[in-house]
Biopython code that builds the backbone (N, CA, C, O; Angstrom):
import numpy as np
from Bio.PDB.StructureBuilder import StructureBuilder

atoms = [
    (1, "MET", "N", (-33.356, 20.422, 28.744)),
    (1, "MET", "CA", (-32.599, 19.409, 28.042)),
    (1, "MET", "C", (-32.659, 19.660, 26.541)),
    (1, "MET", "O", (-33.715, 20.024, 26.024)),
    (2, "ALA", "N", (-31.561, 19.477, 25.840)),
    (2, "ALA", "CA", (-31.519, 19.722, 24.402)),
    (2, "ALA", "C", (-32.183, 18.583, 23.658)),
    (2, "ALA", "O", (-31.916, 17.410, 23.919)),
    (3, "VAL", "N", (-33.062, 18.946, 22.719)),
    (3, "VAL", "CA", (-33.781, 17.956, 21.926)),
    (3, "VAL", "C", (-33.635, 18.340, 20.463)),
    (3, "VAL", "O", (-33.826, 19.510, 20.133)),
    (4, "PRO", "N", (-33.299, 17.398, 19.554)),
    (4, "PRO", "CA", (-33.213, 17.739, 18.137)),
    (4, "PRO", "C", (-34.556, 18.194, 17.593)),
    (4, "PRO", "O", (-35.602, 17.689, 18.000)),
    (5, "LYS", "N", (-34.525, 19.160, 16.662)),
    (5, "LYS", "CA", (-35.774, 19.696, 16.124)),
    (5, "LYS", "C", (-36.465, 18.724, 15.200)),
    (5, "LYS", "O", (-37.693, 18.726, 15.121)),
    (6, "GLY", "N", (-35.724, 17.900, 14.506)),
    (6, "GLY", "CA", (-36.356, 16.958, 13.585)),
    (6, "GLY", "C", (-35.382, 15.887, 13.157)),
    (6, "GLY", "O", (-34.190, 15.960, 13.452)),
    (7, "LYS", "N", (-35.900, 14.886, 12.455)),
    (7, "LYS", "CA", (-35.059, 13.781, 12.004)),
    (7, "LYS", "C", (-34.120, 14.266, 10.896)),
    (7, "LYS", "O", (-34.546, 14.943, 9.960)),
    (8, "VAL", "N", (-32.865, 13.918, 11.014)),
    (8, "VAL", "CA", (-31.889, 14.238, 9.972)),
    (8, "VAL", "C", (-31.853, 13.068, 9.009)),
    (8, "VAL", "O", (-31.649, 11.922, 9.411)),
    (9, "SER", "N", (-32.053, 13.368, 7.727)),
    (9, "SER", "CA", (-32.103, 12.301, 6.728)),
    (9, "SER", "C", (-30.745, 11.627, 6.580)),
    (9, "SER", "O", (-29.720, 12.196, 6.955)),
    (10, "ARG", "N", (-30.741, 10.425, 6.038)),
    (10, "ARG", "CA", (-29.484, 9.692, 5.836)),
    (10, "ARG", "C", (-28.562, 10.443, 4.891)),
    (10, "ARG", "O", (-27.345, 10.454, 5.075)),
    (11, "GLN", "N", (-29.157, 11.079, 3.863)),
    (11, "GLN", "CA", (-28.337, 11.812, 2.897)),
    (11, "GLN", "C", (-27.630, 12.992, 3.568)),
    (11, "GLN", "O", (-26.437, 13.205, 3.350)),
    (12, "ARG", "N", (-28.350, 13.748, 4.372)),
    (12, "ARG", "CA", (-27.757, 14.907, 5.046)),
    (12, "ARG", "C", (-26.709, 14.464, 6.066)),
    (12, "ARG", "O", (-25.647, 15.077, 6.180)),
    (13, "ARG", "N", (-27.012, 13.401, 6.803)),
    (13, "ARG", "CA", (-26.079, 12.871, 7.782)),
    (13, "ARG", "C", (-24.803, 12.395, 7.100)),
    (13, "ARG", "O", (-23.709, 12.694, 7.578)),
    (14, "ASP", "N", (-24.914, 11.659, 5.991)),
    (14, "ASP", "CA", (-23.746, 11.120, 5.298)),
    (14, "ASP", "C", (-22.934, 12.217, 4.614)),
    (14, "ASP", "O", (-21.713, 12.099, 4.513)),
    (15, "LYS", "N", (-23.585, 13.277, 4.145)),
    (15, "LYS", "CA", (-22.851, 14.392, 3.560)),
    (15, "LYS", "C", (-21.963, 15.057, 4.610)),
    (15, "LYS", "O", (-20.846, 15.479, 4.311)),
    (16, "ARG", "N", (-22.464, 15.145, 5.829)),
    (16, "ARG", "CA", (-21.697, 15.753, 6.906)),
    (16, "ARG", "C", (-20.499, 14.896, 7.277)),
    (16, "ARG", "O", (-19.444, 15.432, 7.616)),
    (17, "ARG", "N", (-20.633, 13.599, 7.224)),
    (17, "ARG", "CA", (-19.564, 12.683, 7.633)),
    (17, "ARG", "C", (-18.580, 12.331, 6.520)),
    (17, "ARG", "O", (-17.566, 11.686, 6.788)),
    (18, "SER", "N", (-18.848, 12.730, 5.300)),
    (18, "SER", "CA", (-18.070, 12.234, 4.160)),
    (18, "SER", "C", (-16.607, 12.664, 4.180)),
    (18, "SER", "O", (-15.744, 11.896, 3.754)),
    (19, "SER", "N", (-16.302, 13.862, 4.659)),
    (19, "SER", "CA", (-14.929, 14.359, 4.582)),
    (19, "SER", "C", (-14.028, 13.765, 5.655)),
    (19, "SER", "O", (-12.817, 13.984, 5.619)),
    (20, "VAL", "N", (-14.572, 13.028, 6.597)),
    (20, "VAL", "CA", (-13.772, 12.474, 7.690)),
    (20, "VAL", "C", (-12.829, 11.391, 7.187)),
    (20, "VAL", "O", (-11.730, 11.240, 7.720)),
    (21, "TRP", "N", (-13.233, 10.635, 6.176)),
    (21, "TRP", "CA", (-12.494, 9.448, 5.763)),
    (21, "TRP", "C", (-11.534, 9.685, 4.611)),
    (21, "TRP", "O", (-10.928, 8.730, 4.124)),
    (22, "LYS", "N", (-11.372, 10.917, 4.159)),
    (22, "LYS", "CA", (-10.474, 11.184, 3.040)),
    (22, "LYS", "C", (-9.023, 11.142, 3.521)),
    (22, "LYS", "O", (-8.681, 11.740, 4.541)),
    (23, "LEU", "N", (-8.190, 10.442, 2.789)),
    (23, "LEU", "CA", (-6.769, 10.351, 3.116)),
    (23, "LEU", "C", (-5.961, 11.100, 2.067)),
    (23, "LEU", "O", (-6.319, 11.102, 0.889)),
    (24, "ASN", "N", (-4.893, 11.724, 2.482)),
    (24, "ASN", "CA", (-4.020, 12.434, 1.561)),
    (24, "ASN", "C", (-2.837, 11.550, 1.209)),
    (24, "ASN", "O", (-2.264, 10.886, 2.072)),
    (25, "ALA", "N", (-2.479, 11.550, -0.058)),
    (25, "ALA", "CA", (-1.292, 10.822, -0.492)),
    (25, "ALA", "C", (-0.056, 11.581, -0.015)),
    (25, "ALA", "O", (-0.063, 12.812, -0.007)),
    (26, "PRO", "N", (0.998, 10.878, 0.380)),
    (26, "PRO", "CA", (2.194, 11.587, 0.842)),
    (26, "PRO", "C", (2.855, 12.347, -0.307)),
    (26, "PRO", "O", (2.894, 11.870, -1.442)),
    (27, "THR", "N", (3.365, 13.516, -0.002)),
    (27, "THR", "CA", (4.042, 14.306, -1.022)),
    (27, "THR", "C", (5.425, 13.722, -1.278)),
    (27, "THR", "O", (6.107, 13.288, -0.350)),
    (28, "LEU", "N", (5.824, 13.714, -2.522)),
    (28, "LEU", "CA", (7.124, 13.178, -2.909)),
    (28, "LEU", "C", (7.887, 14.239, -3.680)),
    (28, "LEU", "O", (7.309, 14.989, -4.466)),
    (29, "THR", "N", (9.187, 14.295, -3.449)),
    (29, "THR", "CA", (10.052, 15.207, -4.185)),
    (29, "THR", "C", (11.198, 14.402, -4.783)),
    (29, "THR", "O", (11.517, 13.309, -4.316)),
    (30, "ALA", "N", (11.800, 14.952, -5.806)),
    (30, "ALA", "CA", (12.917, 14.268, -6.464)),
    (30, "ALA", "C", (14.214, 14.577, -5.719)),
    (30, "ALA", "O", (14.463, 15.716, -5.326)),
    (31, "CYS", "N", (15.026, 13.552, -5.535)),
    (31, "CYS", "CA", (16.338, 13.726, -4.913)),
    (31, "CYS", "C", (17.202, 14.561, -5.862)),
    (31, "CYS", "O", (17.294, 14.239, -7.047)),
    (32, "PRO", "N", (17.838, 15.629, -5.361)),
    (32, "PRO", "CA", (18.656, 16.453, -6.253)),
    (32, "PRO", "C", (19.903, 15.734, -6.769)),
    (32, "PRO", "O", (20.471, 16.139, -7.783)),
    (33, "ASN", "N", (20.333, 14.673, -6.081)),
    (33, "ASN", "CA", (21.536, 13.956, -6.492)),
    (33, "ASN", "C", (21.235, 12.878, -7.534)),
    (33, "ASN", "O", (21.854, 12.849, -8.597)),
    (34, "CYS", "N", (20.280, 11.990, -7.226)),
    (34, "CYS", "CA", (20.041, 10.849, -8.119)),
    (34, "CYS", "C", (18.686, 10.893, -8.819)),
    (34, "CYS", "O", (18.466, 10.131, -9.761)),
    (35, "GLY", "N", (17.773, 11.761, -8.390)),
    (35, "GLY", "CA", (16.475, 11.871, -9.046)),
    (35, "GLY", "C", (15.415, 10.911, -8.524)),
    (35, "GLY", "O", (14.291, 10.906, -9.026)),
    (36, "GLU", "N", (15.751, 10.100, -7.525)),
    (36, "GLU", "CA", (14.795, 9.157, -6.931)),
    (36, "GLU", "C", (13.721, 9.940, -6.165)),
    (36, "GLU", "O", (14.023, 10.962, -5.550)),
    (37, "LEU", "N", (12.458, 9.461, -6.199)),
    (37, "LEU", "CA", (11.394, 10.115, -5.448)),
    (37, "LEU", "C", (11.525, 9.773, -3.970)),
    (37, "LEU", "O", (11.603, 8.603, -3.597)),
    (38, "ILE", "N", (11.548, 10.818, -3.125)),
    (38, "ILE", "CA", (11.707, 10.639, -1.685)),
    (38, "ILE", "C", (10.706, 11.525, -0.957)),
    (38, "ILE", "O", (10.173, 12.472, -1.534)),
    (39, "ARG", "N", (10.449, 11.211, 0.331)),
    (39, "ARG", "CA", (9.633, 12.080, 1.173)),
    (39, "ARG", "C", (10.467, 13.303, 1.542)),
    (39, "ARG", "O", (11.685, 13.191, 1.682)),
    (40, "PRO", "N", (9.841, 14.463, 1.702)),
    (40, "PRO", "CA", (10.599, 15.666, 2.059)),
    (40, "PRO", "C", (11.262, 15.540, 3.434)),
    (40, "PRO", "O", (10.732, 14.878, 4.326)),
    (41, "HIS", "N", (12.395, 16.163, 3.594)),
    (41, "HIS", "CA", (13.149, 16.231, 4.857)),
    (41, "HIS", "C", (13.600, 14.855, 5.349)),
    (41, "HIS", "O", (13.660, 14.607, 6.553)),
    (42, "ARG", "N", (13.913, 13.971, 4.416)),
    (42, "ARG", "CA", (14.434, 12.647, 4.768)),
    (42, "ARG", "C", (15.596, 12.320, 3.843)),
    (42, "ARG", "O", (15.665, 12.810, 2.716)),
    (43, "ALA", "N", (16.499, 11.493, 4.328)),
    (43, "ALA", "CA", (17.645, 11.091, 3.516)),
    (43, "ALA", "C", (17.185, 10.162, 2.399)),
    (43, "ALA", "O", (16.241, 9.391, 2.574)),
    (44, "CYS", "N", (17.841, 10.235, 1.272)),
    (44, "CYS", "CA", (17.507, 9.392, 0.125)),
    (44, "CYS", "C", (18.000, 7.968, 0.394)),
    (44, "CYS", "O", (19.153, 7.767, 0.776)),
    (45, "ARG", "N", (17.126, 6.992, 0.194)),
    (45, "ARG", "CA", (17.520, 5.595, 0.412)),
    (45, "ARG", "C", (18.364, 5.064, -0.737)),
    (45, "ARG", "O", (19.085, 4.079, -0.579)),
    (46, "ASN", "N", (18.276, 5.710, -1.885)),
    (46, "ASN", "CA", (19.014, 5.229, -3.054)),
    (46, "ASN", "C", (20.486, 5.644, -3.005)),
    (46, "ASN", "O", (21.374, 4.820, -3.226)),
    (47, "CYS", "N", (20.741, 6.924, -2.715)),
    (47, "CYS", "CA", (22.126, 7.406, -2.719)),
    (47, "CYS", "C", (22.641, 7.776, -1.326)),
    (47, "CYS", "O", (23.848, 7.943, -1.150)),
    (48, "GLY", "N", (21.757, 7.908, -0.333)),
    (48, "GLY", "CA", (22.180, 8.178, 1.035)),
    (48, "GLY", "C", (22.504, 9.625, 1.328)),
    (48, "GLY", "O", (23.168, 9.913, 2.324)),
    (49, "GLN", "N", (22.057, 10.543, 0.492)),
    (49, "GLN", "CA", (22.378, 11.946, 0.712)),
    (49, "GLN", "C", (21.193, 12.708, 1.271)),
    (49, "GLN", "O", (20.039, 12.392, 0.982)),
    (50, "TYR", "N", (21.497, 13.725, 2.083)),
    (50, "TYR", "CA", (20.499, 14.655, 2.588)),
    (50, "TYR", "C", (21.131, 16.028, 2.662)),
    (50, "TYR", "O", (22.190, 16.202, 3.266)),
    (51, "ASN", "N", (20.489, 16.992, 2.055)),
    (51, "ASN", "CA", (20.946, 18.386, 2.066)),
    (51, "ASN", "C", (22.373, 18.521, 1.514)),
    (51, "ASN", "O", (23.169, 19.315, 2.016)),
    (52, "GLY", "N", (22.681, 17.739, 0.481)),
    (52, "GLY", "CA", (23.983, 17.828, -0.179)),
    (52, "GLY", "C", (25.107, 17.078, 0.501)),
    (52, "GLY", "O", (26.246, 17.138, 0.039)),
    (53, "ARG", "N", (24.820, 16.364, 1.601)),
    (53, "ARG", "CA", (25.846, 15.623, 2.318)),
    (53, "ARG", "C", (25.476, 14.146, 2.362)),
    (53, "ARG", "O", (24.296, 13.798, 2.401)),
    (54, "THR", "N", (26.481, 13.281, 2.355)),
    (54, "THR", "CA", (26.240, 11.854, 2.492)),
    (54, "THR", "C", (26.073, 11.531, 3.975)),
    (54, "THR", "O", (26.997, 11.715, 4.767)),
    (55, "VAL", "N", (24.874, 11.042, 4.345)),
    (55, "VAL", "CA", (24.593, 10.759, 5.742)),
    (55, "VAL", "C", (24.379, 9.258, 5.985)),
    (55, "VAL", "O", (24.419, 8.807, 7.129)),
    (56, "ILE", "N", (24.155, 8.495, 4.929)),
    (56, "ILE", "CA", (23.962, 7.045, 5.032)),
    (56, "ILE", "C", (24.878, 6.371, 4.027)),
    (56, "ILE", "O", (24.924, 6.756, 2.859)),
    (57, "LYS", "N", (25.611, 5.360, 4.489)),
    (57, "LYS", "CA", (26.435, 4.579, 3.564)),
    (57, "LYS", "C", (25.536, 3.557, 2.905)),
    (57, "LYS", "O", (24.927, 2.726, 3.578)),
    (58, "VAL", "N", (25.453, 3.621, 1.560)),
    (58, "VAL", "CA", (24.593, 2.726, 0.799)),
    (58, "VAL", "C", (25.481, 1.799, -0.024)),
    (58, "VAL", "O", (26.347, 2.246, -0.776)),
    (59, "GLU", "N", (25.243, 0.497, 0.135)),
    (59, "GLU", "CA", (25.996, -0.468, -0.656)),
    (59, "GLU", "C", (25.374, -0.567, -2.048)),
    (59, "GLU", "O", (24.152, -0.592, -2.197)),
    (60, "GLU", "N", (26.232, -0.624, -3.058)),
    (60, "GLU", "CA", (25.740, -0.738, -4.426)),
    (60, "GLU", "C", (25.291, -2.154, -4.701)),
    (60, "GLU", "O", (25.984, -3.115, -4.368)),
    (61, "SER", "N", (24.114, -2.278, -5.317)),
    (61, "SER", "CA", (23.622, -3.618, -5.649)),
    (61, "SER", "C", (24.281, -4.101, -6.929)),
    (61, "SER", "O", (24.608, -3.312, -7.815)),
    (62, "LYS", "N", (24.471, -5.427, -7.010)),
    (62, "LYS", "CA", (25.152, -5.994, -8.178)),
    (62, "LYS", "C", (24.210, -6.227, -9.317)),
    (62, "LYS", "O", (24.626, -6.700, -10.375)),
]
sb = StructureBuilder()
sb.init_structure("model")
sb.init_model(0)
sb.init_chain("A")
sb.init_seg("    ")
for serial, (resi, resn, name, xyz) in enumerate(atoms, 1):
    if name == "N":
        sb.init_residue(resn, " ", resi, " ")
    sb.init_atom(name, np.array(xyz, "f"), 0.0, 1.0, " ", f" {name:<3s}", serial, name[0])
structure = sb.get_structure()
């Protein structure tokens, strides 16, 4: 049966677990049409364009 060789200190244990909880911020790119920050490979919510084509009809706000 496997038995640990010795007690692992709290510091060593926590150092091993520290990288599990890191979150990455989503990457944002500028829309080539209007300059709004958008997620990559998604249509722009501001102007409705994706890859140079209008794919969503966006109503202009007053």
